[in-house]
C-alpha positions in Angstrom: 108.8 148.2 161.5 107.7 150.7 159.0 104.7 149.2 157.7 103.1 149.1 161.2 104.6 152.8 162.0 102.8 153.9 159.0 99.0 152.3 160.1 99.7 154.0 163.5 100.2 157.1 162.0 96.9 156.8 159.7 94.8 155.3 162.6 92.5 158.9 162.3 92.2 158.1 158.8 91.4 154.9 158.9 88.9 155.2 161.1 87.4 158.0 159.6 87.3 156.4 156.2 86.0 153.4 158.3 83.0 155.5 160.2 84.3 154.2 163.6 85.3 155.5 166.7 88.4 153.3 167.5 90.5 151.3 165.3 93.0 148.4 167.0 95.4 146.9 165.3 96.3 143.0 166.3 98.8 140.4 165.6 96.4 137.5 166.5 94.4 137.1 163.3 92.7 134.3 165.0 90.2 136.2 166.9 89.0 138.4 164.1 88.9 135.8 161.2 86.9 132.2 160.6 88.0 130.1 157.8 85.6 128.3 156.0 85.2 126.5 152.7 82.0 125.4 150.9 81.7 123.8 147.4 80.1 125.8 144.1 77.2 123.1 143.7 77.2 124.6 140.4 80.3 124.3 138.6 81.0 120.9 141.3 77.7 119.3 140.6 78.7 118.8 136.6 82.3 116.7 137.8 81.2 114.5 140.6 77.7 114.2 140.1 76.0 111.8 142.2 79.0 111.8 144.6 78.5 115.7 144.9 77.0 115.1 148.9 80.4 113.0 149.8 82.3 115.7 147.8 80.8 119.0 149.6 80.7 117.4 153.4 85.1 117.2 152.3 85.6 120.6 151.5 83.5 121.3 154.5 85.6 119.7 156.5 88.9 120.9 154.6 89.7 124.5 156.3 90.3 122.9 159.7 92.4 120.4 158.5 94.8 122.6 156.1 94.4 125.9 157.7 97.9 126.0 158.7 98.8 125.2 155.2 96.4 128.2 153.9 98.3 130.7 156.5 101.2 130.0 154.9 100.2 130.7 151.7 100.6 127.1 150.6 98.4 124.5 148.8 96.6 121.8 149.8 96.0 118.8 148.2 93.1 116.0 149.3 93.2 112.5 147.9 90.0 112.2 150.4 87.4 113.7 147.5 86.0 110.6 145.5 86.4 110.1 142.2 84.6 112.4 139.5 81.8 110.7 137.6 82.6 110.0 134.4 79.4 110.9 132.4 
């Protein structure tokens, strides 16, 4: 409650700093945030090698499946990733 009062009392300062006319607070983060996952090909390519395209598809699909865990600040483990190359 104290935090929301502090933010509400700072609306004018926030609007001025962001150069916007109005500041609106919302408890519905889904209306303003979109989660996505993109693989780092440079780093993961070395690990997955020829299976990198399969790994990329799985990584890009992680967010819809694991978004609830991410929102709660928990880690998610996925066993569907292809085994890393041994070269």
